[in-house]
All heavy atoms as an XYZ file, in Angstrom:
932
protein
N     -20.501     13.924     10.525
C     -19.440     13.461      9.662
C     -19.781     13.801      8.212
O     -20.887     13.569      7.764
C     -19.263     11.944      9.836
C     -18.195     11.376      8.939
S     -18.043      9.613      9.122
C     -16.422      9.538      9.781
N     -18.796     14.385      7.515
C     -18.982     14.756      6.115
C     -19.048     13.531      5.209
O     -18.357     12.549      5.428
C     -17.804     15.610      5.641
C     -17.866     17.004      6.112
C     -16.793     17.931      5.562
N     -15.956     17.430      4.499
C     -14.634     17.629      4.436
N     -14.023     18.264      5.406
N     -13.931     17.170      3.438
N     -19.859     13.640      4.192
C     -19.957     12.562      3.200
C     -18.748     12.646      2.275
O     -18.366     13.740      1.841
C     -21.248     12.709      2.401
C     -21.457     11.596      1.384
C     -22.809     11.757      0.708
C     -23.242     10.644     -0.137
N     -22.531     10.122     -1.172
N     -18.171     11.524      1.967
C     -17.041     11.464      1.048
C     -17.570     11.074     -0.336
O     -18.136      9.992     -0.505
C     -15.975     10.469      1.538
C     -15.401     10.917      2.876
C     -14.867     10.329      0.489
C     -14.448      9.932      3.513
N     -17.364     11.961     -1.306
C     -17.783     11.691     -2.673
C     -16.609     11.332     -3.579
O     -16.790     10.654     -4.593
C     -18.491     12.918     -3.258
C     -19.774     13.203     -2.526
O     -20.652     12.363     -2.426
N     -19.878     14.408     -1.984
N     -15.411     11.833     -3.223
C     -14.237     11.590     -4.058
C     -13.004     11.467     -3.181
O     -12.753     12.304     -2.311
C     -14.054     12.733     -5.052
C     -13.029     12.435     -6.132
C     -12.725     13.652     -7.011
C     -13.819     13.960     -7.987
N     -13.357     14.992     -8.983
N     -12.216     10.411     -3.429
C     -11.002     10.136     -2.679
C      -9.801     10.141     -3.608
O      -9.836      9.530     -4.677
C     -11.082      8.767     -1.975
C     -12.104      8.800     -0.840
C      -9.717      8.318     -1.453
C     -12.284      7.463     -0.131
N      -8.756     10.824     -3.191
C      -7.455     10.753     -3.860
C      -6.622      9.742     -3.088
O      -6.542      9.805     -1.856
C      -6.771     12.114     -3.854
C      -5.421     12.212     -4.554
C      -5.219     13.611     -5.131
C      -4.250     11.843     -3.648
N      -6.017      8.800     -3.803
C      -5.132      7.829     -3.169
C      -3.696      8.282     -3.421
O      -3.251      8.318     -4.575
C      -5.364      6.403     -3.688
C      -4.385      5.431     -3.059
C      -6.798      5.974     -3.408
N      -3.006      8.674     -2.358
C      -1.647      9.183     -2.447
C      -0.657      8.023     -2.352
O       0.195      7.973     -1.475
C      -1.402     10.213     -1.359
N      -0.806      7.082     -3.263
C       0.039      5.894     -3.308
C      -0.049      5.327     -4.712
O      -0.726      5.903     -5.567
C      -0.392      4.890     -2.250
C       0.776      4.140     -1.647
O       1.447      3.387     -2.311
N       1.010      4.363     -0.361
N       0.574      4.200     -4.937
C       0.635      3.627     -6.281
C       0.471      2.110     -6.213
O       0.360      1.546     -5.130
C       1.981      3.982     -6.921
C       3.163      3.462     -6.118
C       4.508      3.845     -6.674
N       4.794      3.276     -7.967
C       5.224      2.039     -8.196
N       5.440      1.219     -7.179
N       5.441      1.619     -9.413
N       0.428      1.481     -7.356
C       0.448      0.038     -7.437
C      -0.740     -0.657     -6.825
O      -1.862     -0.143     -6.818
N      -0.477     -1.852     -6.292
C      -1.538     -2.727     -5.792
C      -2.331     -2.102     -4.659
O      -3.548     -2.245     -4.605
C      -0.942     -4.062     -5.338
C      -1.961     -5.062     -4.848
C      -2.986     -5.495     -5.896
O      -2.671     -5.454     -7.109
O      -4.106     -5.870     -5.498
N      -1.678     -1.385     -3.760
C      -2.428     -0.777     -2.649
C      -3.441      0.230     -3.193
O      -4.583      0.271     -2.738
C      -1.500     -0.137     -1.581
C      -2.311      0.318     -0.359
C      -0.694      1.011     -2.130
C      -3.010     -0.784      0.400
N      -3.048      1.025     -4.163
C      -3.988      1.998     -4.752
C      -5.139      1.265     -5.428
O      -6.299      1.648     -5.255
C      -3.258      2.896     -5.749
N      -4.842      0.217     -6.148
C      -5.882     -0.544     -6.850
C      -6.889     -1.125     -5.854
O      -8.100     -1.084     -6.084
C      -5.269     -1.632     -7.739
C      -4.503     -0.977     -8.892
C      -6.327     -2.605     -8.250
C      -3.614     -1.922     -9.677
N      -6.418     -1.641     -4.753
C      -7.322     -2.198     -3.735
C      -8.236     -1.126     -3.139
O      -9.422     -1.355     -2.906
C      -6.521     -2.875     -2.626
C      -5.900     -4.166     -3.074
C      -5.064     -4.761     -1.972
N      -4.381     -5.946     -2.465
C      -4.109     -6.999     -1.736
N      -4.455     -7.011     -0.459
N      -3.487     -8.021     -2.244
N      -7.677      0.059     -2.916
C      -8.485      1.160     -2.377
C      -9.512      1.591     -3.418
O     -10.681      1.820     -3.095
C      -7.587      2.326     -1.920
C      -6.689      1.880     -0.767
C      -8.426      3.538     -1.520
C      -5.530      2.811     -0.470
N      -9.100      1.682     -4.676
C     -10.037      2.054     -5.749
C     -11.189      1.055     -5.829
O     -12.336      1.435     -5.999
C      -9.337      2.124     -7.115
C      -8.263      3.180     -7.216
C      -7.180      2.991     -8.065
C      -8.317      4.354     -6.486
C      -6.186      3.942     -8.186
C      -7.334      5.324     -6.592
C      -6.264      5.107     -7.454
N     -10.878     -0.229     -5.701
C     -11.913     -1.262     -5.761
C     -12.932     -1.066     -4.636
O     -14.132     -1.129     -4.846
C     -11.289     -2.654     -5.675
C     -12.282     -3.781     -5.891
C     -11.641     -5.164     -5.836
N     -10.512     -5.257     -6.737
C      -9.320     -5.768     -6.401
N      -9.123     -6.217     -5.177
N      -8.358     -5.848     -7.278
N     -12.439     -0.831     -3.425
C     -13.339     -0.616     -2.285
C     -14.199      0.640     -2.513
O     -15.401      0.628     -2.240
C     -12.535     -0.488     -0.994
N     -13.592      1.698     -3.022
C     -14.334      2.925     -3.285
C     -15.422      2.695     -4.323
O     -16.538      3.213     -4.185
C     -13.384      4.031     -3.755
S     -12.301      4.647     -2.443
N     -15.107      1.940     -5.357
C     -16.096      1.641     -6.400
C     -17.287      0.923     -5.796
O     -18.440      1.254     -6.105
C     -15.454      0.794     -7.516
O     -14.394      1.568     -8.107
C     -16.463      0.426     -8.587
N     -17.045     -0.018     -4.899
C     -18.134     -0.748     -4.236
C     -18.970      0.185     -3.359
O     -20.152     -0.057     -3.159
C     -17.569     -1.902     -3.407
C     -17.008     -3.016     -4.272
C     -16.374     -4.133     -3.457
O     -16.523     -4.159     -2.210
O     -15.712     -4.995     -4.072
N     -18.355      1.265     -2.875
C     -19.057      2.239     -2.026
C     -19.602      3.416     -2.828
O     -20.119      4.374     -2.257
C     -18.120      2.744     -0.926
C     -17.677      1.697      0.092
C     -16.529      2.246      0.940
C     -18.836      1.267      0.959
N     -19.446      3.357     -4.145
C     -19.925      4.406     -5.042
C     -19.238      5.748     -4.764
O     -19.871      6.808     -4.759
C     -21.453      4.545     -4.970
C     -22.017      5.136     -6.225
O     -21.424      5.027     -7.308
N     -23.177      5.774     -6.113
N     -17.919      5.685     -4.513
C     -17.101      6.870     -4.277
C     -16.153      7.013     -5.463
O     -15.483      6.050     -5.840
C     -16.306      6.744     -2.961
C     -17.257      6.638     -1.769
C     -15.338      7.904     -2.796
C     -16.561      6.307     -0.455
N     -16.086      8.215     -6.041
C     -15.173      8.458     -7.175
C     -13.735      8.450     -6.674
O     -13.465      8.790     -5.521
C     -15.524      9.777     -7.852
C     -16.894      9.698     -8.534
C     -17.159     10.809     -9.507
N     -16.113     11.119    -10.450
C     -15.900     10.463    -11.610
N     -16.624      9.433    -11.947
N     -14.921     10.854    -12.423
N     -12.813      8.100     -7.588
C     -11.416      7.955     -7.195
C     -10.485      8.782     -8.075
O     -10.743      9.005     -9.254
C     -10.992      6.476     -7.281
O     -11.239      5.978     -8.602
C     -11.749      5.629     -6.265
N      -9.392      9.216     -7.433
C      -8.351      9.982     -8.118
C      -7.016      9.304     -7.831
O      -6.668      9.066     -6.681
C      -8.312     11.454     -7.626
C      -7.145     12.206     -8.244
C      -9.631     12.150     -7.907
N      -6.279      9.028     -8.905
C      -4.924      8.487     -8.788
C      -3.921      9.612     -9.032
O      -4.213     10.570     -9.749
C      -4.706      7.379     -9.821
N      -2.759      9.462     -8.422
C      -1.624     10.306     -8.778
C      -0.540      9.375     -9.303
O      -0.497      8.200     -8.938
C      -1.113     11.145     -7.586
C      -0.735     10.261     -6.402
C      -2.135     12.206     -7.194
C      -0.013     11.011     -5.279
N       0.310      9.898    -10.169
C       1.381      9.073    -10.729
C       2.586      9.949    -11.043
O       2.447     11.124    -11.376
C       0.909      8.346    -11.984
C       0.477      9.273    -13.103
C       1.391      9.684    -14.076
C      -0.811      9.761    -13.174
C       1.013     10.555    -15.083
C      -1.203     10.620    -14.183
C      -0.286     11.022    -15.123
O      -0.667     11.885    -16.128
N       3.755      9.367    -10.902
C       4.984     10.054    -11.289
C       5.166      9.885    -12.795
O       4.508      9.044    -13.425
C       6.183      9.450    -10.548
O       6.403      8.120    -11.002
N       6.057     10.662    -13.355
C       6.329     10.568    -14.797
C       6.695      9.124    -15.176
O       6.209      8.605    -16.185
C       7.462     11.524    -15.169
C       7.814     11.533    -16.641
C       8.960     12.497    -16.919
C      10.053     11.691    -17.584
N      11.310     12.361    -17.682
N       7.487      8.480    -14.351
C       7.926      7.111    -14.632
C       6.778      6.104    -14.538
O       6.864      5.009    -15.091
C       9.057      6.689    -13.685
C      10.372      7.393    -13.957
C      10.441      8.842    -13.443
O       9.495      9.297    -12.788
O      11.456      9.485    -13.708
N       5.725      6.443    -13.816
C       4.573      5.553    -13.649
C       3.411      5.904    -14.585
O       2.297      5.448    -14.382
C       4.061      5.613    -12.197
C       4.924      4.803    -11.249
O       5.639      3.888    -11.713
O       4.891      5.094    -10.038
N       3.685      6.687    -15.616
C       2.612      7.145    -16.515
C       1.837      5.970    -17.123
O       0.646      6.091    -17.388
C       3.188      8.014    -17.615
N       2.471      4.837    -17.307
C       1.791      3.675    -17.877
C       1.359      2.637    -16.855
O       0.895      1.565    -17.216
N       1.506      2.960    -15.575
C       1.172      1.992    -14.511
C      -0.324      1.718    -14.440
O      -1.154      2.594    -14.657
C       1.656      2.499    -13.156
O       3.050      2.481    -13.111
N      -0.627      0.489    -14.077
C      -2.007      0.011    -14.045
C      -2.898      0.818    -13.102
O      -4.045      1.084    -13.398
C      -1.997     -1.476    -13.673
C      -3.276     -2.200    -13.932
C      -3.886     -2.171    -15.180
C      -3.877     -2.935    -12.926
C      -5.060     -2.862    -15.424
C      -5.073     -3.624    -13.158
C      -5.647     -3.580    -14.404
O      -6.808     -4.247    -14.633
N      -2.348      1.216    -11.950
C      -3.191      1.930    -10.981
C      -3.760      3.218    -11.571
O      -4.865      3.624    -11.231
C      -2.417      2.214     -9.675
C      -1.517      3.402     -9.705
N      -0.245      3.375    -10.274
C      -1.688      4.669     -9.252
C       0.311      4.554    -10.147
N      -0.536      5.366     -9.530
N      -3.028      3.829    -12.479
C      -3.478      5.069    -13.118
C      -4.791      4.864    -13.875
O      -5.650      5.737    -13.897
C      -2.399      5.574    -14.055
C      -2.811      6.807    -14.796
C      -1.738      7.258    -15.753
N      -2.276      8.384    -16.518
C      -1.719      8.851    -17.594
N      -0.593      8.313    -18.042
N      -2.251      9.849    -18.242
N      -4.947      3.709    -14.470
C      -6.113      3.425    -15.300
C      -7.292      2.834    -14.540
O      -8.389      2.744    -15.049
C      -5.711      2.525    -16.469
C      -4.649      3.185    -17.321
C      -3.317      2.821    -17.180
C      -4.984      4.221    -18.182
C      -2.335      3.459    -17.925
C      -4.008      4.854    -18.924
C      -2.690      4.476    -18.798
O      -1.716      5.118    -19.530
N      -7.061      2.427    -13.294
C      -8.143      1.871    -12.474
C      -8.937      2.964    -11.735
O     -10.005      2.698    -11.220
C      -7.583      0.862    -11.463
C      -6.966     -0.373    -12.093
C      -7.930     -1.131    -12.978
C      -8.875     -1.952    -12.172
N      -9.785     -2.755    -12.992
N      -8.405      4.178    -11.686
C      -9.098      5.286    -11.018
C     -10.004      6.007    -12.021
O      -9.820      5.890    -13.230
C      -8.073      6.261    -10.453
N     -10.959      6.741    -11.494
C     -11.836      7.542    -12.337
C     -11.078      8.703    -12.990
O     -11.391      9.121    -14.104
C     -13.005      8.107    -11.509
C     -13.905      7.009    -10.983
O     -14.346      6.161    -11.781
O     -14.148      7.003     -9.762
N     -10.101      9.240    -12.266
C      -9.281     10.347    -12.748
C      -7.836     10.071    -12.332
O      -7.606      9.408    -11.321
C      -9.715     11.676    -12.120
C     -11.163     12.027    -12.310
C     -11.589     13.208    -11.451
O     -10.766     14.138    -11.221
O     -12.741     13.208    -10.991
N      -6.871     10.614    -13.083
C      -5.460     10.446    -12.732
C      -4.687     11.684    -13.130
O      -4.922     12.265    -14.199
C      -4.883      9.218    -13.426
N      -3.749     12.090    -12.258
C      -2.988     13.310    -12.467
C      -1.521     13.097    -12.147
O      -1.176     12.433    -11.165
C      -3.543     14.450    -11.606
C      -5.000     14.710    -11.897
C      -5.996     14.165    -11.104
C      -5.375     15.455    -13.005
C      -7.337     14.362    -11.382
C      -6.722     15.667    -13.292
C      -7.686     15.117    -12.490
O      -9.015     15.302    -12.785
N      -0.665     13.729    -12.952
C       0.775     13.708    -12.728
C       1.088     14.489    -11.455
O       0.589     15.601    -11.261
C       1.488     14.347    -13.933
C       2.997     14.486    -13.831
C       3.658     13.092    -13.793
C       3.532     15.290    -15.012
N       1.923     13.920    -10.613
C       2.317     14.565     -9.362
C       3.832     14.772     -9.373
O       4.570     13.964     -9.944
C       1.890     13.736     -8.117
C       2.650     12.435     -8.011
C       2.020     14.536     -6.830
N       4.291     15.851     -8.769
C       5.724     16.082     -8.607
C       6.463     16.180     -9.921
O       7.535     15.589    -10.070
N       5.911     16.914    -10.860
C       6.525     17.014    -12.176
C       7.994     17.442    -12.060
O       8.334     18.349    -11.312
C       5.775     18.037    -13.034
C       6.237     18.060    -14.461
C       5.337     18.894    -15.353
O       4.355     19.468    -14.862
O       5.634     18.964    -16.554
N       8.866     16.724    -12.768
C      10.294     17.021    -12.752
C      11.046     16.380    -11.598
O      12.263     16.519    -11.499
N      10.339     15.664    -10.731
C      10.989     15.028     -9.588
C      11.174     13.539     -9.845
O      10.466     12.946    -10.656
C      10.158     15.224     -8.314
C      10.073     16.670     -7.889
C       9.353     16.824     -6.574
C       9.383     18.283     -6.155
N       8.774     18.467     -4.847
N      12.112     12.928     -9.120
C      12.299     11.478     -9.181
C      11.044     10.820     -8.611
O      10.308     11.434     -7.825
C      13.534     11.081     -8.378
C      14.812     11.604     -8.974
C      16.001     11.216     -8.139
C      17.265     11.780     -8.769
N      18.450     11.459     -8.011
N      10.779      9.554     -8.972
C       9.514      8.915     -8.572
C       9.180      9.001     -7.089
O       8.068      9.417     -6.744
C       9.686      7.459     -9.017
C      10.663      7.535    -10.137
C      11.592      8.676     -9.795
N      10.083      8.633     -6.223
C       9.761      8.648     -4.785
C       9.509     10.065     -4.319
O       8.543     10.344     -3.595
C      10.850      7.963     -3.945
C      10.852      6.469     -4.265
C      10.645      8.206     -2.463
C      11.951      5.664     -3.612
N      10.327     11.015     -4.767
C      10.128     12.417     -4.392
C       8.785     12.936     -4.893
O       8.139     13.745     -4.214
C      11.264     13.287     -4.934
C      12.603     12.981     -4.276
O      12.604     12.493     -3.133
O      13.639     13.224     -4.922
N       8.343     12.480     -6.057
C       7.053     12.914     -6.605
C       5.919     12.470     -5.686
O       5.023     13.265     -5.374
C       6.848     12.347     -8.005
N       5.957     11.215     -5.221
C       4.902     10.708     -4.354
C       4.952     11.304     -2.945
O       4.014     11.169     -2.167
C       4.930      9.179     -4.276
C       4.485      8.528     -5.557
C       5.400      7.961     -6.423
C       3.133      8.506     -5.912
C       5.000      7.362     -7.612
C       2.719      7.916     -7.100
C       3.655      7.359     -7.948
O       3.244      6.787     -9.126
N       6.048     11.955     -2.608
C       6.189     12.610     -1.301
C       5.960     14.122     -1.380
O       6.157     14.824     -0.399
C       7.582     12.333     -0.724
C       7.867     10.874     -0.371
C       9.329     10.693      0.049
C       6.935     10.374      0.717
N       5.570     14.624     -2.533
C       5.368     16.056     -2.748
C       4.011     16.480     -2.165
O       3.004     16.545     -2.862
C       5.452     16.363     -4.237
C       5.479     17.854     -4.517
O       5.022     18.651     -3.672
O       5.958     18.217     -5.614
N       4.018     16.765     -0.886
C       2.797     17.075     -0.143
C       2.027     18.238     -0.790
O       0.820     18.154     -0.998
C       3.108     17.386      1.328
C       3.587     16.107      2.028
C       1.898     17.981      2.045
C       4.139     16.318      3.427
N       2.719     19.305     -1.099
C       2.022     20.484     -1.650
C       1.400     20.196     -3.002
O       0.307     20.687     -3.296
C       2.952     21.696     -1.694
C       3.332     22.212     -0.324
C       2.144     22.452      0.607
O       1.147     23.057      0.166
O       2.209     22.027      1.773
N       2.046     19.397     -3.825
C       1.469     19.085     -5.132
C       0.266     18.154     -4.979
O      -0.724     18.283     -5.698
C       2.516     18.481     -6.078
C       2.156     18.706     -7.537
O       1.495     19.730     -7.845
O       2.520     17.866     -8.368
N       0.337     17.234     -4.043
C      -0.808     16.351     -3.782
C      -2.004     17.174     -3.302
O      -3.129     16.992     -3.777
C      -0.440     15.250     -2.758
C       0.599     14.301     -3.362
C      -1.688     14.481     -2.307
C       1.255     13.370     -2.349
N      -1.767     18.112     -2.401
C      -2.827     18.988     -1.899
C      -3.394     19.818     -3.067
O      -4.612     19.985     -3.193
C      -2.316     19.898     -0.764
C      -1.900     19.074      0.473
C      -3.340     20.973     -0.411
C      -3.031     18.400      1.211
N      -2.521     20.333     -3.916
C      -2.960     21.120     -5.073
C      -3.895     20.304     -5.967
O      -4.970     20.748     -6.342
C      -1.753     21.594     -5.903
C      -2.144     22.334     -7.198
C      -0.963     22.512     -8.139
N      -0.406     21.261     -8.613
C      -0.919     20.529     -9.612
N      -2.025     20.888    -10.227
N      -0.319     19.400     -9.986
N      -3.486     19.071     -6.273
C      -4.300     18.192     -7.110
C      -5.645     17.935     -6.446
O      -6.698     17.987     -7.090
C      -3.550     16.875     -7.403
C      -2.343     17.151     -8.310
C      -4.485     15.836     -8.027
C      -1.355     16.000     -8.406
N      -5.629     17.670     -5.156
C      -6.876     17.409     -4.418
C      -7.812     18.614     -4.494
O      -9.006     18.465     -4.790
C      -6.568     17.044     -2.971
N      -7.294     19.793     -4.242
C      -8.129     20.986     -4.231
C      -8.657     21.330     -5.619
O      -9.812     21.700     -5.767
C      -7.364     22.168     -3.638
C      -7.098     21.983     -2.130
C      -6.476     23.178     -1.505
C      -7.317     24.378     -1.417
N      -8.527     24.323     -0.630
N      -7.819     21.190     -6.640
C      -8.245     21.511     -8.004
C      -9.300     20.552     -8.537
O      -9.989     20.870     -9.503
C      -7.046     21.517     -8.961
C      -6.166     22.727     -8.802
C      -4.993     22.723     -9.751
O      -4.698     21.739    -10.442
N      -4.280     23.834     -9.801
N      -9.404     19.373     -7.905
C     -10.303     18.352     -8.432
C     -11.394     17.956     -7.451
O     -11.953     16.868     -7.538
C      -9.478     17.140     -8.873
C      -8.576     17.537    -10.035
O      -9.039     17.687    -11.155
N      -7.288     17.737     -9.757
N     -11.702     18.856     -6.525
C     -12.822     18.676     -5.594
C     -12.783     17.356     -4.826
O     -13.798     16.684     -4.660
C     -14.171     18.814     -6.327
C     -14.339     20.176     -6.971
O     -13.989     21.176     -6.322
O     -14.782     20.231     -8.136
N     -11.610     17.018     -4.334
C     -11.417     15.803     -3.540
C     -11.861     16.082     -2.109
O     -11.498     17.106     -1.524
C      -9.932     15.368     -3.601
C      -9.603     14.330     -2.544
C      -9.601     14.857     -4.997
N     -12.629     15.149     -1.544
C     -13.096     15.289     -0.165
C     -12.118     14.682      0.835
O     -12.047     15.115      1.982
C     -14.442     14.557      0.025
C     -15.492     15.057     -0.921
O     -15.806     16.264     -0.869
O     -15.998     14.254     -1.719
N     -11.417     13.627      0.402
C     -10.556     12.873      1.315
C      -9.334     12.342      0.589
O      -9.370     12.109     -0.627
C     -11.338     11.712      1.925
N      -8.280     12.146      1.359
C      -7.050     11.539      0.835
C      -6.731     10.296      1.641
O      -6.687     10.341      2.875
C      -5.862     12.517      0.882
C      -6.132     13.724     -0.023
C      -4.573     11.795      0.463
C      -5.043     14.781     -0.004
N      -6.523      9.202      0.929
C      -6.071      7.959      1.552
C      -4.599      7.798      1.207
O      -4.247      7.724      0.031
C      -6.885      6.786      1.010
C      -6.692      5.518      1.777
N      -5.449      4.976      2.027
C      -7.589      4.689      2.359
C      -5.592      3.857      2.727
N      -6.884      3.681      2.946
N      -3.718      7.744      2.218
C      -2.293      7.666      1.917
C      -1.783      6.267      1.568
O      -0.621      6.117      1.204
C      -1.652      8.163      3.213
C      -2.615      7.713      4.259
C      -3.979      7.867      3.639
N      -2.633      5.253      1.690
C      -2.136      3.879      1.478
C      -1.218      3.515      2.627
O      -1.485      3.863      3.780
N      -0.111      2.851      2.325
C       0.886      2.567      3.356
C       2.236      3.058      2.871
O       2.427      3.286      1.678
C       0.919      1.069      3.734
C       1.395      0.169      2.631
C       2.749     -0.084      2.445
C       0.494     -0.439      1.763
C       3.193     -0.912      1.425
C       0.931     -1.261      0.745
C       2.278     -1.492      0.587
O       2.709     -2.306     -0.420
N       3.172      3.241      3.815
C       4.458      3.804      3.426
C       4.280      5.249      3.015
O       3.360      5.937      3.482
N       5.128      5.727      2.115
C       5.093      7.104      1.614
C       4.641      8.085      2.702
O       5.423      8.462      3.542
C       4.223      7.228      0.363
C       4.825      6.610     -0.873
C       4.119      5.680     -1.603
C       6.086      6.960     -1.308
C       4.662      5.108     -2.744
C       6.642      6.398     -2.442
C       5.927      5.470     -3.163
N       3.385      8.476      2.698
C       2.893      9.542      3.573
C       1.940      9.063      4.656
O       1.354      9.872      5.365
C       2.207     10.611      2.724
C       3.121     11.335      1.742
C       2.299     12.171      0.761
C       4.126     12.198      2.481
N       1.782      7.783      4.819
C       0.764      7.262      5.747
C       1.022      7.616      7.200
O       0.089      7.687      7.997
C       0.615      5.748      5.590
O       1.830      5.101      5.957
N       2.275      7.849      7.550
C       2.616      8.182      8.937
C       3.319      9.527      9.030
O       4.121      9.764      9.917
C       3.484      7.077      9.530
C       2.761      5.748      9.588
C       3.631      4.610     10.100
O       4.738      4.879     10.605
O       3.207      3.463      9.984
N       2.988     10.413      8.107
C       3.621     11.722      8.050
C       2.703     12.772      8.665
O       1.677     13.114      8.082
C       3.948     12.061      6.590
C       4.717     13.339      6.440
O       4.344     14.365      6.979
N       5.804     13.277      5.693
N       3.075     13.261      9.837
C       2.231     14.211     10.553
C       2.048     15.505      9.759
O       0.986     16.123      9.799
C       2.769     14.499     11.973
C       1.727     15.287     12.768
C       4.108     15.201     11.925
C       2.034     15.406     14.246
N       3.080     15.934      9.029
C       2.970     17.163      8.238
C       1.903     17.021      7.155
O       1.145     17.959      6.880
C       4.319     17.548      7.623
C       5.380     17.899      8.654
C       4.926     18.951      9.656
O       4.311     19.958      9.244
O       5.192     18.787     10.869
N       1.819     15.837      6.555
C       0.800     15.591      5.525
C      -0.593     15.628      6.153
O      -1.509     16.275      5.626
C       1.063     14.257      4.840
C       0.158     13.981      3.674
C      -0.042     14.919      2.688
C      -0.471     12.757      3.557
C      -0.866     14.670      1.600
C      -1.291     12.487      2.476
C      -1.490     13.441      1.497
N      -0.735     14.974      7.281
C      -2.030     14.976      7.984
C      -2.430     16.412      8.371
O      -3.590     16.801      8.234
C      -1.972     14.083      9.214
N      -1.461     17.203      8.834
C      -1.735     18.598      9.200
C      -2.173     19.409      7.986
O      -3.108     20.204      8.063
C      -0.492     19.252      9.822
C      -0.229     18.876     11.246
C       1.028     19.588     11.732
C       1.383     19.177     13.134
N       2.641     19.816     13.603
N      -1.477     19.228      6.856
C      -1.824     19.981      5.653
C      -3.234     19.630      5.179
O      -3.983     20.513      4.763
C      -0.803     19.725      4.524
C       0.510     20.430      4.730
C       0.400     21.955      4.681
N       0.035     22.383      3.329
C      -1.007     23.155      3.018
N      -1.800     23.639      3.965
N      -1.262     23.481      1.768
N      -3.584     18.352      5.262
C      -4.948     17.956      4.884
C      -5.944     18.655      5.787
O      -6.937     19.222      5.314
C      -5.104     16.445      4.971
S      -4.236     15.530      3.695
N      -5.683     18.630      7.074
C      -6.575     19.273      8.059
C      -6.707     20.776      7.767
O      -7.802     21.320      7.783
C      -6.024     19.034      9.459
C      -6.939     19.413     10.574
C      -6.361     19.025     11.926
O      -6.603     17.887     12.359
O      -5.657     19.866     12.532
N      -5.582     21.428      7.492
C      -5.586     22.869      7.183
C      -6.419     23.188      5.951
O      -7.028     24.260      5.864
C      -4.157     23.372      6.963
C      -3.306     23.421      8.212
C      -1.836     23.621      7.924
O      -1.437     23.781      6.742
O      -1.053     23.615      8.891
N      -6.444     22.281      5.007
C      -7.167     22.505      3.748
C      -8.574     21.914      3.770
O      -9.251     21.877      2.750
C      -6.373     21.921      2.582
C      -5.026     22.571      2.356
C      -5.109     24.027      1.926
O      -6.173     24.445      1.413
O      -4.108     24.747      2.115
N      -8.993     21.454      4.952
C     -10.335     20.878      5.117
C     -10.542     19.642      4.229
O     -11.617     19.427      3.686
C     -11.414     21.924      4.875
C     -12.739     21.527      5.482
O     -12.786     20.820      6.497
N     -13.831     21.933      4.853
N      -9.481     18.861      4.098
C      -9.538     17.590      3.364
C      -9.433     16.485      4.415
O      -8.548     16.526      5.272
C      -8.380     17.475      2.352
C      -8.469     18.582      1.307
C      -8.386     16.102      1.686
C      -7.231     18.702      0.424
N     -10.308     15.521      4.345
C     -10.283     14.408      5.294
C      -9.043     13.570      5.038
O      -8.789     13.148      3.911
C     -11.550     13.549      5.160
C     -12.811     14.363      5.481
C     -11.462     12.297      6.046
C     -14.104     13.712      5.054
N      -8.264     13.325      6.071
C      -7.099     12.426      5.989
C      -7.559     11.073      6.489
O      -7.950     10.938      7.653
C      -5.952     12.966      6.848
C      -4.728     12.099      6.851
C      -3.866     12.086      5.770
C      -4.444     11.294      7.944
C      -2.732     11.277      5.770
C      -3.308     10.486      7.959
C      -2.459     10.485      6.867
N      -7.526     10.078      5.637
C      -7.970      8.745      6.033
C      -6.777      8.041      6.672
O      -5.966      7.385      6.019
C      -8.535      7.957      4.838
C      -9.719      8.719      4.240
C      -8.935      6.544      5.270
C     -10.281      8.141      2.983
N      -6.652      8.230      7.950
C      -5.547      7.707      8.736
C      -5.635      8.297     10.123
O      -6.682      8.854     10.499
N      -4.551      8.216     10.878
C      -4.594      8.749     12.245
C      -4.843     10.241     12.263
O      -4.416     10.974     11.390
C      -3.193      8.446     12.789
C      -2.521      7.578     11.802
C      -3.263      7.667     10.522
N      -5.558     10.691     13.281
C      -5.740     12.130     13.494
C      -4.402     12.710     13.942
O      -3.562     12.010     14.519
C      -6.822     12.366     14.545
C      -8.197     11.942     14.088
C      -9.250     12.403     15.079
C     -10.621     11.983     14.670
N     -11.062     12.503     13.412
N      -4.215     13.987     13.666
C      -2.968     14.652     13.999
C      -2.574     14.424     15.452
O      -1.420     14.118     15.758
C      -3.039     16.161     13.669
C      -1.840     16.921     14.219
C      -3.182     16.378     12.163
N      -3.543     14.519     16.363
C      -3.223     14.363     17.790
C      -2.826     12.929     18.176
O      -2.316     12.705     19.266
C      -4.396     14.836     18.667
C      -5.693     14.121     18.436
C      -6.621     14.773     17.412
O      -6.180     15.597     16.618
O      -7.813     14.436     17.433
N      -3.014     11.976     17.282
C      -2.648     10.587     17.575
C      -1.254     10.211     17.101
O      -0.755      9.127     17.414
C      -3.672      9.618     16.991
C      -5.008      9.775     17.615
N      -6.173      9.604     16.924
C      -5.380     10.111     18.872
C      -7.207      9.817     17.719
N      -6.745     10.137     18.910
N      -0.628     11.081     16.310
C       0.754     10.821     15.896
C       1.657     11.000     17.103
O       1.451     11.893     17.922
C       1.181     11.813     14.822
C       0.676     11.458     13.435
C      -0.531     11.954     12.975
C       1.431     10.654     12.598
C      -0.990     11.673     11.705
C       0.970     10.341     11.319
C      -0.243     10.845     10.878
N       2.677     10.181     17.219
C       3.642     10.386     18.301
C       4.747     11.301     17.791
O       5.089     11.287     16.630
C       4.226      9.037     18.753
O       4.816      8.372     17.671
N       5.244     12.118     18.670
C       6.250     13.114     18.274
C       7.625     12.656     18.588
O       8.044     12.102     19.440
C       5.958     14.448     18.990
C       4.646     15.035     18.562
C       3.483     14.791     19.278
C       4.588     15.824     17.426
C       2.284     15.341     18.876
C       3.372     16.369     17.012
C       2.238     16.117     17.748
O       1.041     16.665     17.346
C-alpha cells in the first residue's frame, strides 16, 4: 500500500474541515478546492493549500468538474482524493479517473460501484 503524504478533499464546508483535522492528526498535508463563490469560505483556510476549481462555472458545477479536480491534484503532487459525501463520493467516473491517473480514491473501488 502506497503512503499518503497529501490529500485533496473534493468537497467543501464542515465535511472538508473534519477531513483536514483528521489528516493533520495523521501528519498528512491537505489541499482544498473552492468555487469562486466560496473564495472566503472557512474550509479554504483550514487546508495547507487551496485552489480555485471550475473557474467560470456555477458553484455546484465547479465542485463536479472532474477534470479540473484531477488537474489540480496532479499539478500539486496529491497522492489521494477524498470526495467527502455527496458531490462525487458515489461517482464511478470520478473513481475511474483517479485510478487512471494513479491517484488513490478514498472511497469504494471501481469494481464495487453498482451499475
